[in-house]
C-alpha positions as CSV (number, residue, x, y, z in Angstrom):
1,M,74.1,68.6,108.7
2,K,72.4,67.2,111.8
3,N,69.8,64.5,112.2
4,V,66.8,65.9,114.0
5,L,63.4,64.9,115.3
6,I,60.6,67.2,114.0
7,E,57.2,67.5,115.7
8,I,54.6,69.5,113.8
9,K,51.2,70.5,115.2
10,G,48.8,72.4,113.0
11,T,45.3,73.8,112.9
12,Q,43.4,74.8,109.8
13,T,40.2,76.8,110.2
14,V,37.7,77.0,107.4
15,D,34.3,78.7,107.9
16,G,34.6,78.4,111.7
17,N,35.4,74.6,111.6
18,S,38.9,73.6,112.7
19,E,40.9,70.5,111.8
20,N,44.0,69.5,113.7
21,I,47.0,67.6,112.4
22,E,50.0,66.2,114.2
23,M,53.1,64.7,112.6
24,T,56.4,63.5,113.9
25,T,59.2,62.7,111.5
26,V,63.0,62.6,111.3
27,G,64.9,64.9,109.0
28,K,68.1,66.9,108.5
29,M,68.9,70.4,109.7
30,Y,71.7,72.7,108.6
31,I,72.6,76.3,108.7
32,K,74.3,77.9,105.7
33,D,74.9,81.6,105.2
34,G,72.9,82.5,108.3
35,L,69.8,80.6,107.1
36,W,68.7,77.4,108.7
37,R,66.9,74.7,106.8
38,L,65.0,71.6,107.6
39,I,64.6,68.8,105.1
40,Y,62.1,66.0,105.8
41,R,59.8,63.5,104.1
42,E,56.2,63.8,105.0
43,N,54.7,60.6,106.3
44,S,52.2,58.9,104.0
45,D,50.7,55.5,103.8
46,D,51.1,55.7,100.0
47,L,54.9,56.1,99.3
48,A,54.1,57.2,95.7
49,A,52.1,60.1,97.1
50,S,54.7,61.2,99.7
51,S,56.7,64.4,99.3
52,V,59.9,66.0,100.5
53,T,59.6,69.3,102.3
54,T,62.3,71.9,102.7
55,L,61.6,74.6,105.3
56,A,64.0,77.7,105.5
57,V,64.0,80.8,107.6
58,D,65.9,83.9,106.5
59,A,67.3,86.8,108.5
60,F,64.1,88.9,107.9
61,G,61.9,86.3,109.5
62,A,60.4,85.0,106.2
63,V,59.7,81.3,106.3
64,S,59.8,79.5,102.9
65,L,58.2,76.1,102.5
66,D,59.0,74.1,99.4
67,R,57.4,70.7,98.6
68,S,58.3,68.3,95.8
69,G,56.7,65.0,95.0
70,S,53.0,64.2,94.6
71,A,52.3,68.0,94.6
72,D,54.8,70.7,94.0
73,S,54.4,74.0,95.9
74,H,56.3,77.0,97.3
75,M,54.9,79.1,100.0
76,T,56.3,82.0,102.0
77,V,55.0,83.3,105.3
78,Q,56.3,86.6,106.7
79,K,54.7,88.6,109.4
80,G,52.7,91.6,108.1
81,K,53.3,90.7,104.4
82,R,51.4,88.9,101.7
83,H,53.3,86.6,99.3
84,M,52.0,85.0,96.1
85,S,53.1,81.7,94.6
86,L,52.0,79.1,92.0
87,Y,50.7,75.8,93.3
88,T,50.8,72.8,91.0
89,M,48.9,69.6,91.5
90,G,48.9,67.3,88.5
91,P,47.5,69.2,85.6
92,C,46.0,71.9,87.8
93,E,47.7,75.2,88.7
94,F,46.4,78.0,90.8
95,T,47.7,81.1,92.6
96,L,48.2,80.7,96.3
97,G,48.4,83.8,98.6
98,T,49.6,83.8,102.2
99,F,49.5,86.6,104.7
100,G,51.6,86.2,107.8
101,E,49.9,87.2,111.0
102,K,52.6,85.8,113.3
103,V,56.0,84.3,112.9
104,E,58.1,83.4,116.0
105,N,61.4,81.7,115.3
106,E,63.5,80.3,118.2
107,I,65.5,77.8,116.2
108,G,69.2,77.6,116.8
109,E,72.1,75.2,116.1
110,N,70.7,72.5,118.4
111,G,67.0,72.9,117.4
112,G,64.2,74.9,119.0
113,R,60.7,76.1,118.1
114,L,59.0,77.9,115.2
115,S,55.4,79.0,115.3
116,M,53.4,80.7,112.5
117,R,49.8,81.9,112.0
118,Y,48.7,82.9,108.5
119,T,45.8,83.1,106.2
120,V,45.6,81.4,102.8
121,D,43.7,82.6,99.7
122,I,43.3,80.7,96.4
123,N,43.0,82.8,93.3
124,S,42.5,85.8,95.6
125,T,39.6,84.2,97.5
126,Y,40.0,83.6,101.3
127,A,40.4,79.8,101.9
128,S,41.6,79.3,105.5
129,T,43.4,80.5,108.6
130,N,46.3,78.2,109.6
131,E,48.5,77.9,112.7
132,I,51.6,75.7,112.8
133,K,53.9,74.9,115.7
134,I,57.1,73.1,114.9
135,K,59.5,71.7,117.5
136,V,63.0,70.5,116.4
137,Q,65.5,68.6,118.5
138,E,68.8,67.1,117.6
139,I,68.9,63.3,117.7
């Protein structure tokens, strides 16, 4: 397991309006059975509301994102495929669909880059288009 610096830049577009996010954090990266994983805590001013995120990429280019903490979720992004999952936030649950438009993975043993573009639907109703760029480098 390696200590890594993780830079995340994202854009979410809803009804033609875009919102950008940027986050830099430290985490752990490891490769097991040909799959690489990143584990990091998302920055939050409210530690009670923070969450731990595990990001994994498999040999087929599917990116899985699991969050646990203030909101539990699982999401999979794979180019040309739609994946469904259950999103839980307190007493509320809803179905989250993701359709991968682009997944480019250049992560190796010493870090690299991952970029994704995907749409999100909630209970089968279009919600947003998202683009995320992640840069990982060994500390």
